[in-house]
ZAMARGU-4260 file (C-alpha; in steps of 0.2 Angstrom, whole numbers, plus 5000, padded with zeros to 4 digits):
<rodrens>
0) 5171/4972/5097 | 5156/4982/5091 | 5152/4979/5073 | 5138/4991/5066 | 5128/4983/5052
5) 5121/4994/5038 | 5113/4994/5022 | 5121/4981/5010 | 5118/4975/4993 | 5105/4964/4986
10) 5102/4948/4996 | 5111/4953/5011 | 5105/4949/5029 | 5113/4946/5045 | 5100/4939/5057
15) 5089/4925/5058 | 5078/4919/5072 | 5082/4929/5087 | 5101/4927/5086 | 5115/4935/5077
20) 5120/4925/5062 | 5138/4930/5058 | 5150/4919/5049 | 5167/4924/5056 | 5185/4920/5053
25) 5196/4926/5067 | 5215/4928/5068 | 5226/4936/5081 | 5241/4946/5074 | 5251/4957/5085
30) 5238/4958/5099 | 5225/4964/5086 | 5209/4954/5083 | 5204/4955/5065 | 5186/4949/5061
35) 5180/4945/5044 | 5161/4945/5042 | 5153/4935/5028 | 5137/4942/5021 | 5122/4930/5025
40) 5106/4929/5015 | 5090/4924/5024 | 5078/4913/5013 | 5061/4906/5016 | 5057/4896/5032
45) 5073/4902/5040 | 5085/4894/5027 | 5101/4904/5026 | 5115/4905/5014 | 5131/4916/5012
50) 5129/4929/4998 | 5141/4921/4986 | 5132/4905/4988 | 5114/4911/4986 | 5105/4906/4970
55) 5090/4918/4971 | 5085/4935/4967 | 5084/4943/4984 | 5086/4961/4990 | 5088/4966/5008
60) 5087/4983/5016 | 5092/4987/5034 | 5079/4994/5046 | 5089/5010/5048 | 5081/5015/5031
65) 5064/5015/5040 | 5069/5023/5057 | 5062/5041/5061 | 5052/5042/5045 | 5036/5052/5048
70) 5025/5037/5041 | 5012/5028/5051 | 5016/5012/5041 | 5034/5007/5037 | 5027/5001/5020
75) 5027/5019/5014 | 5045/5021/5017 | 5050/5007/5005 | 5046/5017/4989 | 5062/5017/4978
80) 5072/5006/4989 | 5071/4989/4980 | 5072/4986/4961 | 5056/4977/4955 | 5046/4983/4970
85) 5032/4996/4966 | 5026/5005/4982 | 5011/5017/4980 | 5003/5025/4995 | 4986/5026/4988
90) 4979/5037/5003 | 4989/5049/5013 | 4976/5048/5027 | 4985/5044/5044 | 4985/5026/5047
95) 4977/5021/5031 | 4978/5003/5024 | 4978/5009/5006 | 4996/5005/5002 | 5000/4995/4986
100) 5015/4984/4985 | 5018/4975/4969 | 5033/4964/4965 | 5037/4962/4947 | 5020/4967/4940
105) 5002/4962/4944 | 5000/4944/4939 | 4981/4942/4939 | 4966/4951/4932 | 4955/4950/4948
110) 4965/4942/4962 | 4976/4948/4976 | 4992/4956/4970 | 5000/4959/4988 | 5016/4949/4992
115) 5016/4937/5007 | 5023/4945/5023 | 5033/4934/5035 | 5037/4941/5052 | 5050/4933/5062
120) 5047/4917/5053 | 5028/4917/5054 | 5017/4919/5040 | 5006/4934/5041 | 4989/4935/5034
125) 4988/4954/5035 | 4991/4966/5021 | 4992/4982/5032 | 5004/4985/5046 | 4999/5001/5055
130) 5002/4993/5072 | 5020/4988/5069 | 5033/5001/5075 | 5046/5004/5061 | 5059/5006/5074
135) 5057/4988/5079 | 5062/4982/5062 | 5080/4975/5060 | 5079/4971/5042 | 5068/4967/5027
140) 5071/4954/5014 | 5062/4954/4997 | 5061/4937/4988 | 5057/4939/4970 | 5061/4924/4959
145) 5054/4906/4959 | 5070/4900/4967 | 5066/4910/4982 | 5047/4910/4983 | 5042/4893/4978
150) 5046/4886/4995 | 5030/4897/5000 | 5020/4888/4987 | 5002/4894/4988 | 5006/4910/4996
155) 5022/4915/4986 | 5014/4919/4969 | 5016/4938/4971 | 5033/4938/4980 | 5038/4937/4998
160) 5043/4950/5011 | 5053/4943/5026 | 5053/4955/5041 | 5065/4952/5055 | 5062/4962/5071
165) 5076/4968/5083 | 5084/4957/5096 | 5097/4958/5109 | 5114/4950/5106 | 5122/4937/5118
170) 5136/4944/5128 | 5131/4963/5126 | 5129/4974/5141 | 5113/4983/5145 | 5109/4998/5134
175) 5095/5010/5131 | 5091/5020/5115 | 5079/5034/5113 | 5073/5040/5096 | 5061/5055/5094
180) 5054/5066/5080 | 5042/5080/5078 | 5036/5088/5062 | 5023/5098/5052 | 5014/5091/5037
185) 5006/5101/5023 | 4994/5097/5009 | 5002/5097/4991 | 4996/5110/4979 | 4986/5107/4963
190) 4990/5115/4946 | 4972/5117/4939 | 4973/5136/4939 | 4957/5137/4948 | 4947/5154/4946
195) 4947/5167/4958 | 4930/5177/4961 | 4933/5189/4947 | 4937/5175/4934 | 4923/5164/4940
200) 4910/5178/4938 | 4916/5182/4921 | 4915/5164/4916 | 4898/5163/4923 | 4892/5178/4914
205) 4898/5171/4898 | 4890/5154/4901 | 4874/5161/4907 | 4874/5153/4924 | 4876/5158/4942
210) 4879/5174/4951 | 4889/5182/4937 | 4874/5183/4925 | 4870/5201/4921 | 4885/5208/4931
215) 4895/5222/4923 | 4913/5223/4922 | 4914/5236/4936 | 4903/5225/4947 | 4914/5210/4944
220) 4930/5220/4947 | 4923/5227/4964 | 4917/5210/4970 | 4926/5209/4987 | 4923/5190/4993
225) 4937/5179/4986 | 4938/5164/4998 | 4953/5152/4996 | 4943/5136/5002 | 4959/5125/5003
230) 4965/5136/5018 | 4948/5134/5026 | 4945/5116/5023 | 4963/5110/5027 | 4976/5112/5040
235) 4994/5109/5044 | 4996/5093/5054 | 5007/5089/5068 | 5017/5073/5069 | 5027/5066/5083
240) 5035/5050/5087 | 5044/5043/5102 | 5053/5026/5105 | 5063/5019/5119 | 5072/5002/5117
245) 5082/4992/5130 | 5093/4977/5126 | 5104/4966/5136 | 5113/4949/5133 | 5121/4937/5144
250) 5131/4921/5140 | 5115/4911/5136 | 5100/4923/5136 | 5096/4940/5128 | 5082/4951/5129
255) 5075/4966/5119 | 5061/4977/5125 | 5054/4993/5116 | 5040/5005/5119 | 5033/5017/5105
260) 5021/5031/5104 | 5015/5040/5088 | 5003/5054/5085 | 4999/5060/5068 | 4987/5074/5063
265) 4980/5073/5045 | 4979/5089/5034 | 4960/5086/5034 | 4954/5092/5052 | 4944/5076/5056
270) 4958/5064/5052 | 4972/5058/5064 | 4981/5043/5070 | 4988/5037/5087 | 4998/5022/5091
275) 5005/5013/5106 | 5017/4999/5104 | 5026/4986/5116 | 5038/4973/5110 | 5048/4960/5119
280) 5060/4948/5110 | 5068/4935/5121 | 5081/4922/5115 | 5090/4908/5124 | 5102/4893/5122
285) 5109/4879/5131 | 5127/4878/5137 | 5131/4865/5125 | 5123/4875/5111 | 5111/4861/5105
290) 5095/4868/5111 | 5090/4886/5106 | 5073/4894/5109 | 5065/4911/5108 | 5049/4921/5111
295) 5043/4936/5102 | 5029/4947/5108 | 5022/4962/5100 | 5007/4971/5107 | 4999/4987/5100
300) 4984/4998/5101 | 4980/5011/5088 | 4965/5023/5085 | 4962/5033/5070 | 4949/5045/5063
305) 4946/5045/5044 | 4935/5051/5031 | 4920/5040/5027 | 4926/5039/5009 | 4942/5031/5014
310) 4932/5014/5014 | 4916/5019/5005 | 4918/5023/4986 | 4900/5027/4985 | 4904/5045/4991
315) 4919/5048/4981 | 4911/5061/4971 | 4900/5068/4985 | 4901/5087/4986 | 4895/5087/5004
320) 4906/5075/5013 | 4922/5075/5002 | 4934/5089/5006 | 4947/5083/4993 | 4934/5087/4979
325) 4926/5102/4987 | 4942/5110/4991 | 4944/5112/4972 | 4926/5115/4967 | 4920/5126/4980
330) 4914/5144/4974 | 4927/5157/4979 | 4912/5170/4979 | 4905/5163/4995 | 4912/5168/5012
335) 4917/5155/5025 | 4912/5154/5043 | 4894/5160/5041 | 4886/5147/5052 | 4890/5142/5069
340) 4880/5126/5070 | 4870/5113/5059 | 4854/5121/5065 | 4859/5138/5060 | 4864/5132/5043
345) 4847/5123/5041 | 4838/5138/5047 | 4846/5148/5033 | 4846/5136/5018 | 4834/5122/5023
350) 4837/5107/5012 | 4843/5117/4997 | 4862/5116/4996 | 4864/5119/4978 | 4872/5134/4969
355) 4888/5131/4979 | 4880/5130/4996 | 4886/5112/4998 | 4903/5119/5005 | 4893/5125/5020
360) 4888/5108/5024 | 4906/5102/5022 | 4911/5115/5034 | 4898/5108/5047 | 4905/5090/5043
365) 4923/5096/5047 | 4918/5102/5064 | 4916/5084/5069 | 4898/5081/5066 | 4901/5065/5055
370) 4914/5056/5067 | 4922/5040/5060 | 4933/5032/5073 | 4942/5015/5071 | 4953/5006/5084
375) 4964/4991/5082 | 4971/4980/5096 | 4984/4968/5090 | 4995/4954/5097 | 5008/4947/5086
380) 5018/4933/5096 | 5027/4917/5092 | 5038/4904/5101 | 5052/4895/5092 | 5063/4881/5098
385) 5076/4869/5089 | 5087/4855/5095 | 5102/4847/5087 | 5099/4828/5087 | 5116/4826/5079
390) 5129/4838/5072 | 5121/4837/5056 | 5102/4835/5060 | 5091/4848/5068 | 5073/4847/5072
395) 5063/4864/5075 | 5046/4871/5078 | 5040/4889/5077 | 5022/4892/5081 | 5013/4909/5083
400) 4997/4919/5084 | 4992/4935/5075 | 4976/4942/5084 | 4967/4958/5079 | 4952/4966/5088
405) 4945/4980/5078 | 4930/4992/5081 | 4922/5006/5071 | 4910/5019/5077 | 4902/5030/5064
410) 4889/5043/5067 | 4878/5056/5060 | 4877/5066/5076 | 4860/5074/5080 | 4867/5091/5080
415) 4873/5090/5062 | 4865/5098/5047 | 4864/5081/5038 | 4854/5074/5053 | 4843/5089/5054
420) 4839/5090/5036 | 4836/5071/5034 | 4824/5071/5050 | 4815/5086/5042 | 4811/5077/5026
425) 4804/5061/5036 | 4791/5070/5047 | 4774/5062/5047 | 4758/5067/5055 | 4761/5054/5069
430) 4779/5060/5071 | 4779/5078/5066 | 4797/5081/5074 | 4807/5066/5072 | 4824/5064/5080
435) 4838/5064/5067 | 4855/5056/5067 | 4861/5038/5067 | 4876/5028/5075 | 4884/5012/5068
440) 4896/5001/5078 | 4905/4986/5071 | 4917/4974/5080 | 4928/4962/5072 | 4939/4947/5080
445) 4952/4939/5069 | 4963/4925/5076 | 4977/4918/5065 | 4987/4903/5070 | 5003/4897/5061
450) 5014/4882/5065 | 5029/4876/5056 | 5038/4860/5060 | 5054/4856/5051 | 5069/4844/5051
455) 5085/4850/5043 | 5101/4841/5038 | 5118/4849/5035 | 5134/4841/5031 | 5151/4844/5022
460) 5159/4830/5013 | 5178/4830/5010 | 5179/4848/5012 | 5172/4851/4994 | 5154/4845/4994
465) 5141/4853/5005 | 5123/4846/5006 | 5108/4854/5014 | 5091/4846/5015 | 5075/4849/5024
470) 5057/4843/5026 | 5043/4854/5033 | 5025/4854/5038 | 5016/4871/5038 | 4998/4874/5046
475) 4988/4890/5045 | 4971/4893/5052 | 4961/4908/5053 | 4945/4912/5063 | 4935/4928/5060
480) 4919/4935/5067 | 4911/4952/5066 | 4895/4960/5073 | 4887/4976/5069 | 4873/4987/5075
485) 4865/5003/5069 | 4854/5015/5079 | 4843/5027/5069 | 4836/5042/5080 | 4848/5051/5092
490) 4842/5062/5106 | 4854/5078/5106 | 4850/5081/5125 | 4860/5065/5131 | 4869/5058/5115
495) 4888/5055/5117 | 4897/5048/5103 | 4901/5029/5105 | 4893/5028/5123 | 4877/5021/5118
500) 4867/5035/5126 | 4854/5046/5118 | 4846/5031/5108 | 4828/5034/5104 | 4818/5018/5108
505) 4809/5009/5094 | 4790/5013/5094 | 4779/4999/5087 | 4766/5011/5083 | 4778/5020/5071
510) 4789/5006/5065 | 4797/5016/5051 | 4806/5027/5064 | 4820/5023/5075 | 4821/5005/5069
515) 4838/4997/5074 | 4847/4985/5063 | 4860/4971/5068 | 4871/4960/5058 | 4884/4946/5061
520) 4896/4936/5051 | 4908/4922/5053 | 4922/4914/5043 | 4934/4899/5046 | 4948/4897/5034
525) 4965/4888/5032 | 4979/4880/5022 | 4990/4865/5024 | 5007/4861/5016 | 5021/4849/5017
530) 5037/4851/5007 | 5055/4848/5005 | 5071/4857/5000 | 5088/4851/4994 | 5104/4862/4991
535) 5121/4856/4985 | 5137/4866/4983 | 5154/4861/4976 | 5169/4871/4982 | 5159/4887/4983
540) 5160/4888/4964 | 5144/4879/4958 | 5128/4877/4967 | 5110/4870/4963 | 5094/4870/4973
545) 5077/4863/4972 | 5060/4864/4981 | 5044/4853/4979 | 5029/4858/4989 | 5011/4851/4991
550) 4998/4863/4996 | 4980/4862/5001 | 4967/4877/5003 | 4950/4877/5011 | 4944/4888/4996
555) 4943/4873/4983 | 4935/4856/4983 | 4938/4839/4976 | 4954/4836/4965 | 4957/4855/4965
560) 4960/4856/4984 | 4978/4851/4983 | 4991/4857/4971 | 5010/4854/4969 | 5023/4868/4966
565) 5041/4867/4963 | 5057/4876/4958 | 5075/4873/4953 | 5089/4886/4954 | 5108/4886/4951
570) 5123/4897/4951 | 5141/4899/4944 | 5153/4909/4955 | 5164/4914/4940 | 5176/4923/4952
575) 5181/4907/4959 | 5188/4900/4943 | 5207/4900/4941 | 5206/4911/4925 | 5198/4925/4935
580) 5214/4927/4946 | 5219/4945/4946 | 5203/4951/4938 | 5198/4963/4952 | 5182/4955/4955
585) 5178/4951/4973 | 5162/4942/4967 | 5155/4938/4950 | 5141/4926/4950 | 5129/4920/4937
590) 5112/4913/4943 | 5096/4906/4936 | 5080/4899/4942 | 5063/4892/4936 | 5048/4886/4945
595) 5030/4888/4949 | 5019/4896/4963 | 5001/4895/4966 | 4989/4909/4970 | 4974/4904/4980
600) 4969/4922/4983 | 4959/4923/4967 | 4947/4936/4974 | 4955/4953/4979 | 4951/4958/4996
605) 4947/4976/5001 | 4962/4986/5008 | 4966/4981/5025 | 4956/4964/5024 | 4964/4947/5026
610) 4963/4939/5009 | 4959/4922/5016 | 4942/4929/5022 | 4935/4933/5005 | 4929/4921/4991
615) 4923/4909/5004 | 4909/4901/4993 | 4916/4901/4975 | 4912/4882/4973 | 4895/4882/4981
620) 4878/4889/4975 | 4871/4902/4986 | 4854/4910/4987 | 4848/4926/4994 | 4831/4935/4999
625) 4827/4952/4992 | 4815/4962/4981 | 4805/4952/4968 | 4792/4955/4956 | 4783/4972/4958
630) 4796/4976/4972 | 4788/4964/4984 | 4800/4959/4997 | 4804/4941/5001 | 4809/4935/4984
635) 4821/4920/4984 | 4833/4919/4970 | 4851/4914/4965 | 4865/4925/4971 | 4880/4915/4965
640) 4881/4899/4954 | 4895/4889/4962 | 4909/4882/4951 | 4916/4866/4959 | 4930/4867/4946
645) 4937/4883/4952 | 4956/4881/4956 | 4972/4889/4959 | 4980/4902/4947 | 4997/4895/4943
650) 5012/4907/4940 | 5028/4900/4932 | 5043/4911/4932 | 5060/4911/4924 | 5074/4922/4930
655) 5092/4924/4926 | 5103/4936/4935 | 5121/4943/4938 | 5128/4949/4955 | 5145/4957/4956
660) 5157/4966/4967 | 5173/4974/4962 | 5186/4988/4965 | 5189/4981/4982 | 5171/4981/4986
665) 5168/4999/4981 | 5157/4995/4967 | 5143/4982/4968 | 5128/4978/4957 | 5114/4966/4952
670) 5105/4964/4936 | 5090/4952/4933 | 5079/4947/4918 | 5063/4938/4921 | 5047/4932/4913
675) 5032/4927/4923 | 5017/4918/4915 | 5000/4916/4924 | 4989/4902/4919 | 4971/4898/4924
680) 4967/4916/4927 | 4951/4918/4938 | 4940/4927/4927 | 4922/4929/4921 | 4915/4915/4910
685) 4899/4920/4900 | 4883/4911/4903 | 4866/4911/4895 | 4854/4923/4904 | 4842/4909/4906
690) 4852/4904/4921 | 4847/4921/4929 | 4865/4927/4928 | 4876/4933/4914 | 4892/4924/4919
695) 4901/4913/4931 | 4918/4915/4939 | 4930/4902/4934 | 4948/4899/4927 | 4949/4907/4910
700) 4965/4913/4901 | 4983/4917/4904 | 4994/4933/4904 | 5013/4937/4907 | 5024/4950/4915
705) 5041/4952/4907 | 5054/4964/4914 | 5072/4969/4919 | 5079/4975/4935 | 5096/4983/4940
710) 5104/4990/4955 | 5121/4999/4957 | 5130/5006/4972 | 5147/5015/4972 | 5157/5021/4986
715) 5167/5036/4979 | 5175/5041/4995 | 5178/5032/5011 | 5191/5036/5025 | 5192/5040/5043
720) 5184/5057/5041 | 5172/5056/5026 | 5161/5044/5016 | 5152/5047/5000 | 5141/5033/4992
725) 5129/5035/4977 | 5116/5022/4973 | 5102/5019/4960 | 5090/5005/4956 | 5077/5004/4942
730) 5065/4991/4935 | 5055/4989/4919 | 5039/4978/4918 | 5026/4976/4904 | 5011/4965/4905
735) 5002/4956/4891 | 4986/4946/4890 | 4990/4930/4881 | 4973/4921/4881 | 4955/4924/4886
740) 4939/4915/4882 | 4931/4932/4878 | 4939/4949/4879 | 4931/4964/4885 | 4921/4973/4872
745) 4914/4988/4882 | 4921/5000/4895 | 4935/5012/4896 | 4947/4999/4904 | 4948/4982/4894
750) 4957/4966/4895 | 4959/4959/4877 | 4971/4946/4870 | 4987/4954/4864 | 4984/4970/4875
755) 4991/4975/4892 | 4982/4972/4908 | 4968/4984/4911 | 4972/4994/4895 | 4964/5011/4893
760) 4952/5009/4878 | 4945/5026/4873 | 4939/5037/4859 | 4953/5048/4853 | 4951/5067/4857
765) 4956/5078/4842 | 4953/5096/4848 | 4940/5109/4845 | 4930/5112/4830 | 4935/5130/4825
770) 4918/5133/4816 | 4906/5129/4831 | 4916/5126/4846 | 4911/5108/4848 | 4923/5094/4853
775) 4931/5084/4839 | 4935/5066/4840 | 4942/5052/4829 | 4932/5037/4825 | 4940/5019/4825
780) 4946/5022/4807 | 4954/5039/4811 | 4940/5050/4803 | 4935/5067/4812 | 4918/5066/4820
785) 4908/5076/4833 | 4897/5060/4838 | 4908/5045/4841 | 4901/5029/4848 | 4910/5026/4865
790) 4910/5007/4862 | 4914/5004/4844 | 4925/5020/4841 | 4936/5017/4856 | 4953/5011/4852
795) 4967/5003/4863 | 4979/5017/4869 | 4994/5006/4874 | 4993/5013/4891 | 4987/5007/4908
800) 4987/5014/4926 | 5002/5004/4932 | 5019/5011/4930 | 5031/5003/4918 | 5047/5010/4925
805) 5050/5012/4944 | 5065/5015/4955 | 5075/5026/4965 | 5092/5035/4967 | 5102/5045/4979
810) 5117/5047/4990 | 5124/5044/5007 | 5137/5055/5014 | 5146/5059/5030 | 5160/5071/5035
815) 5167/5073/5053 | 5151/5069/5061 | 5139/5078/5049 | 5129/5067/5038 | 5117/5070/5023
820) 5107/5057/5015 | 5096/5060/5000 | 5083/5048/4991 | 5074/5051/4975 | 5060/5040/4969
825) 5052/5039/4952 | 5039/5031/4941 | 5036/5032/4922 | 5023/5025/4911 | 5007/5026/4922
830) 4992/5034/4914 | 4977/5039/4924 | 4961/5048/4921 | 4960/5065/4929 | 4942/5067/4932
835) 4945/5081/4944 | 4952/5090/4929 | 4936/5085/4920 | 4926/5093/4934 | 4935/5110/4933
840) 4934/5110/4914 | 4915/5106/4914 | 4906/5123/4909 | 4889/5115/4913 | 4892/5116/4932
845) 4899/5133/4933 | 4884/5140/4942 | 4887/5129/4957 | 4906/5124/4956 | 4922/5133/4953
850) 4931/5129/4937 | 4948/5132/4929 | 4952/5149/4923 | 4957/5141/4907 | 4939/5142/4903
855) 4941/5161/4900 | 4949/5156/4884 | 4934/5145/4878 | 4929/5146/4860 | 4918/5160/4854
860) 4914/5166/4837 | 4928/5179/4839 | 4940/5167/4848 | 4941/5152/4836 | 4959/5147/4838
865) 4959/5139/4855 | 4960/5122/4863 | 4945/5125/4875 | 4928/5120/4868 | 4913/5132/4869
870) 4905/5134/4886 | 4889/5128/4877 | 4897/5114/4867 | 4883/5102/4862 | 4894/5086/4864
875) 4903/5090/4880 | 4896/5075/4888 | 4906/5064/4876 | 4922/5070/4884 | 4922/5057/4898
880) 4923/5042/4885 | 4938/5050/4877 | 4957/5052/4881 | 4955/5071/4883 | 4959/5069/4902
885) 4969/5054/4902 | 4985/5061/4909 | 5003/5055/4912 | 5006/5051/4930 | 5025/5049/4929
890) 5035/5058/4942 | 5052/5061/4950 | 5051/5064/4969 | 5063/5070/4982 | 5057/5057/4993
895) 5067/5059/5009 | 5082/5071/5014 | 5091/5069/5031 | 5103/5082/5037 | 5111/5079/5054
900) 5126/5079/5066 | 5133/5065/5077 | 5140/5072/5093 | 5158/5067/5096 | 5162/5055/5110
905) 5173/5068/5118 | 5158/5079/5121 | 5148/5065/5128 | 5162/5059/5140 | 5156/5056/5158
910) 5138/5060/5153 | 5132/5042/5153 | 5128/5044/5135 | 5136/5033/5122 | 5131/5042/5107
915) 5119/5056/5101 | 5114/5063/5084 | 5102/5078/5080 | 5094/5079/5063 | 5081/5088/5052
920) 5072/5078/5038 | 5060/5081/5024 | 5048/5068/5017 | 5040/5071/4999 | 5048/5088/4998
925) 5048/5091/4979 | 5039/5082/4965 | 5042/5085/4946 | 5027/5079/4936 | 5015/5083/4922
930) 5001/5078/4933 | 4990/5093/4939 | 4981/5085/4953 | 4986/5083/4972 | 4998/5068/4970
935) 5003/5057/4955 | 5008/5042/4966 | 4993/5033/4972 | 4987/5018/4961 | 4970/5023/4954
940) 4961/5024/4938 | 4952/5040/4942 | 4957/5053/4954 | 4942/5058/4964 | 4943/5058/4983
945) 4961/5052/4983 | 4969/5058/5000 | 4986/5064/4994 | 5003/5060/5002 | 5008/5075/5012
950) 5024/5085/5013 | 5032/5083/5030 | 5047/5092/5038 | 5053/5086/5055 | 5067/5087/5068
955) 5073/5073/5079 | 5086/5066/5090 | 5093/5049/5093 | 5102/5045/5109 | 5111/5029/5115
960) 5114/5027/5134
</rodrens>
């Protein structure tokens, strides 16, 4: 009998380890085998429970939700799938690590907010998963409350995501599956109403800047060049994905093998991503069923090219290297394609790329003269074994390795304009014609080892009482090393990118030229834990559970190295009570939990960086060598004052929830209320400047997140020919700072007691002064002023950059082989500063950069009734300290649509094909938003240099042999 397992409700999962976990009751009736499958929930450390007996807030989605999506990381496909899970792809660059997953709000001011990922039972220290093939994922389970996450102690503070990869089933014949898609990606459009050439020249003439000064109306109207720089600087990107999987299962062994290939072009010409994956999952068991074992191996290689600003925020506002900014600000009055090479460009403009000529430099960069190539080779493997000492007692071990080898090669090629212009400005009498260009190479090795040993007890007493208990030992160790080198001076005659050729040798007689640099670093980190769990059930009607865990981290010392975390949970299955007979409820369950988790990741790591590898010297004094008095090198001074009392952030969480299923299983839902409190926030503690520093990092303050979540799924129609199901989930979360030694008193984003986390604190913009065209503001007391104080007149806005509401909705449908699935996602309550809008409203730059055509309506003595200040407003610079460009980033997005047809078996008969379907799908098709920029989704405070999520339309096929 073949049973197809699909997306189910919150907390449903069917597989654990490498084996199917199906609780079955079978009965033979008139030669018909009927099988009832109970839903099984996977919990931490391979603990399991049936759905009715689960005490926790857990949501599970099937891997089918991730298949054939045109995303390099499966994380992007999770948006809108789980109530309480906020997913924001902060960069649409192919293969980017900049994806933010937040479960039930950000619980810290400065520390890591990513959830813990557990892959096939092994703790992962990674925060990006570009090298995991989404087609290899069987299911994902999201643990949200303390009852579920406290078992992970020091790692569970931000929630836990459990990933189960696919495996073969015992007793299944050999089968092969192919999945393939190919699609086109396009850049989303902005709504800044950018000027064309005639509009820009008119604004320039009015502002007294640029080419338009002195031009007549006739000259402006007859100006022929009108370049759409977005069409020049961007492209359509081709995406293709191909996967082949093979599986077979005998009586005691089962094996799953897959191969995957993905190639994704970015909409920026110099960006792309390519991935090769291989996975083999093997499982076995002894004939007497006492001994089970398995080995999972995943090997992958990926290569990507990305913009330098993907990891370097120092060039976010760079109008030479950043196409996402220049695509908006480039002058339409300039023609494209004027220069065939960097040398030709230099011969024409020299070192002057002002007055809009910066776009020509970017054209040269997008020809590949600033290559930035990154590779990652990864091995993710583990071995598991368990033995039943008795019918009630089992001992197990699961040990695994997560290894990553990464390289980055970045160059300013000698043929590039940037290399030529830098070389020209560094010439000396001794070296009149220096070689330009530079090349940097870095290599990283990261070895993560995790081993979990456990002993578990399970026994049913008198048919009514069930007791489960377990003791565990968890060991994590990480070894990291990195080396780097930079060569300055490249010979264009024999330079080849990344080959080490063309390096101009160092000359001791001219030591300021061609001097190479090298670097190296090394980190060893680890954690240790032992803990126990206990669960009791009475007649499937009442249940309680508890966890106590003792944790240690390398990051702390003394009495603070170890900490204890715990949780208790309980449930009442109301539907099992006698008074509920005939109520129509298949399940009605109340549950609650309270517990604590620790956060040792008290310093946030950069995107894609293992959080165990940062904050390594928080408790130790460190010194450094640098510039001293009169800029003399070699000064020795304090870098960090260590704080030996630094310790864990502690999160306590209360949760109460309701799960139900009624109308013969057609309607199901989940509702939760939670309150999370974080104590011992890792934050700045002010010091006297006599120490040489103004502050020391330590535990200071507390905050809370409070919210509600809900999920509903209703099957309106289900019969032999048709199926139609609607679904929706939503979550609300609000943060609040409860205590701080000292709140922020300056800056546009502040943390103060009683306010939200990272609350916008700005001067209130009040419009345009009709008498002179200057900007008007409100001071702290609400009085109109043209000259506010950015610090003392700024007020809390009640807004921050994190959404308060998130969720998704849609439907799944099928009719006689045709299927249509539609998913919408949404967020509400996120406010972000649109500084790209600030740029295109800045009249002071109109001579060299494009601006919005809205400036045609700027204040003049004859146009006083307008919301656009004068092009020469005296206080225009104060705009950046106000809420003038603080914009609502709420949106509703048509995230994914799939339309397809499954070929009938009669057509496939005698072809060797078991099943086949053809489909067309769209990703990020439509977005309804007030945001005027490329994309409202990414988590950012300001919008410069954010690579947007692209719109992709693809076709595909899935074939089972």
